[in-house]
C-alpha positions, 0 to 999 in steps of 0.5 A: 602490491600497489598503493591506492586511495579510495574515496566513496563521497556518495551512497546514493545506491544504498544497500545493493545484493551480492550479484552486483559487487562486480560493478564499477559505477555503484555508489552503494554499500554491501549492508545499510541497517537503520541509517538513511541516505540523505539528500547530499548522497551521505549516511545518517542514523535514523530517527528514534520512534516516540510512543504514541499510545498502547493498543489492545491489539495488533492494527492496521493504520490508514491516513485520513486528512480532512483539511490542512489542520485536521489530519487523522490516523485510523487505527483498525484494532480487533472490533474498534476503529480508533481515530487519533488526532495527534497522540489523542483518541477523539473517537472509538467506533465499533468496527464488526468485520473480522480482524483476519479480513483487515489485510484486504480492506481498501479505502477511498476518500473524498473530503470529510468522508472515506468508503471501506470495501471488502469482498466480503462485506457491504461497504461501509462509510466514515463520516462527520455525525451530529457530534462526532465521527460515525460509521454507516453502511452504504446504500444505494439511492432510492428513487421516490416514485417506486422506491426502487434502488440504482444499483447495477444489475448483471447476468452471472455465467452461472445463471444463463440457463436457469429459467425461473417460474413466478407463482403467486404467494399467500403472503401478500399481493406483492410477494411471490414464489421464485422456483428454478429449473434446477438447484440455484438458490442458497441461504446467502440469496436472502437479502439479494436483489433480482430484476425480472418482469420490469421490477426489482424484487428483494429475496426475503426467504430461502426454502430450498436450492430451486425455491425462493420467496421475493417481494416487489414494491410495485405490481405484476402480472404473473407470466404463463411461461418461465422468465428467461430474462432476468438479472441479479445485483451485481453485489450481495452476500451471496455474489460479493462485494467490491474489492476495490475503490477510488473516486474519478472525474467525480464518479465513485469507482468500484472494481472487481467482485469475488464472482466478477473479478474484472469488472468496473462500476462508475456511478453517475456524475456527482451521485456516488450511490447511483449505479443505475446505467439508465439510457447511456447518457454522458453522465449516467453510470458505467459498466465495463469488463477488462477482456484479454487472453489472460484471466484479469482479477482487478487488485486496486484502483488508482486516480491519477491523470487517468484511472489506472486499474491494476490487476493480478497480470497487468496494468491497465488504464482509462484514458477517457477525458471526460469518462462516458459511457460512450467513449471509454478508451481502455487498454493494457500497458504492462504485464507485471501484475499487482498482489492479489491477497491483501491490499498494499496501497499504491503510493504517488511518488514525484508524479508516478504510481508506485506499487508492489508487483505480484512477485512481492519482489519488485517495487515498480514505478508506473510512469507515462512515456514522453508522449504521454501515450503509454505506460511503463513500470521500472523497477525500483529495487533492481539492485535490492531484491534480497530485502523484499521479504513478502511485503504486508504494508507500505507508505510514502513520507513526501516530507522525508522522500521516504517509502517505508515498506513493512515486511513479514519478518517484522522488519522494514525496508526504506527507500530514500528516493530523490530523482533530481539528485540521483538517490535511490537507496534502500535501507533496512530497518530494525527495532526491538520488536517487530513492525506490523503497519505503517501509514503517513499523514501531514509529514509524520510516519506512524507505525504499529510495533509489536514489542513482546506481548504488547502492540504500540502505536509510534511515530518516527521523531526527529528529536528521539534518539532511542525507540519508545524512550527505552529500546536502543537500537544500533546502526550498520553501514559496510562497503563494497568490495575493492575494486581498482582500475576496472579490476577486483582486489585479491589481496588488500592491506589497509593502513587507514581509513577516514571517515568524514562526518557532521555533527556526529558524537558516535562512531565505530570504524571496524569496531574500533571507537574513532577518536572525538574532541571531548567537548562534543558530548555536551548535551547542548553541543552539535557534535563534530564535524570533521575528519576522523580516522582509525590506523588498521594493518593487516592483509585481507585475503577474502576481498569480497567482504566489506573493507570497512564497517561503521556502526555504533550501538550508543544512542547518539546522532551520526552523519557520514558524508565520505569514507576514505580507505588507505592502503595497497592491493593486488590483483 
């Protein structure tokens, strides 16, 4: 057997899947739980969780930053929107959208207001009222001259062959009966708007699949023939409401509806409730449709250097500067696709847009090339796809450089990312319970955790050693299989394992407690910094397993800078 000394002084690749175990160039681990990879490449026990509040149900978290000193967490519980300022609920608003629909809610913020959209509901706006916050419906701007609404109208495919016969109605001069040449109307048509005879009409009553009553604010003349040139409002209970939203170049942008999934509507510049396309002047509203050989369902919009459009089958961008009706440069750059079944908000990390792919197995980084012309979508979890288990929420903490991804199994995959230092390390977080949602505001990361039958709002804290002051958690870091001189070890005999620690008070190496000086256990002591070791004698036949595992279930700080293994091996 040949003697060897193998020291690993960087864990910058984090946990990697078994298919990469034969690579020589990895600074990774075979398992990493409840530990973070720090800036120097070492390992540190994760922060504990501090309880903020007890919730009445599970919740979805949304960050809301009004200014440097006004930062709030919105907790959407069943029927309520709780607005937290730190640990205090400063406002409890009724939120009447169905709880089961919360995963598809999207939002966009401008100054002290936030707009929420969902394909089933009329958008609503969170704003400051005379005393406190209030939720109000999003309304299109009315024209004072004739009270018409500045809303977008369009011709839907199923209405192309529909003709409307307009007849007088006994309800009044401004009311008419609309009769179609075949079944077309539904109960959801009531409240919707039509554009015909140079007037806007609001449907007031459903009579049958071919007959409805409608009202207009203006006078009209009864046509002698059926009307073929007519349009419906783009958004309504029948046709659906915007699925995605953002602000870009001082315009409010809506993306996709159930009836027109590839449409993009941009408001007039500076008038966020004016979507009248007018005569196509530079500052007027815009409507475009994504066209390709594949079905394009817009999943989300991102305002970055360009307007990024993430669909179920690709990534598009509108690069026009300024964005005007006559100069729209739009093209598809990549063909990854995004998740369409729920909203997983893309995160801005080091200038890139990070999003979860349609397969729910990739976390992609959308960046422009060196020329600033084309986007590419690099995979951030190429070596750790086994940690991706149907993501349900995502958030990035810029202060700690961590990307938190909540999974359906209740665990979190956490990416410690620092490109300047070559760190891209995935790990898993577990707690006594299940993670439900995550959001970050002002450098603090909040989570909703279900513990038993109760849900809690909690936050990661530098001073918390346990979770919620009562739930202990353990950590584990296991090495990759030993390779030496470019070869896999067939038989391994380990004599000693040495760990270099920093401010550490607990450590088990391969199940054996590492010895520390007694004085470090004083509460005021920072912990031990230096080398600790355990002596091990034994032959390892199955060399694809980890030669060492560092762990502890004691609620004490641990930081590992490097691990060295001394022994013999046979190829």
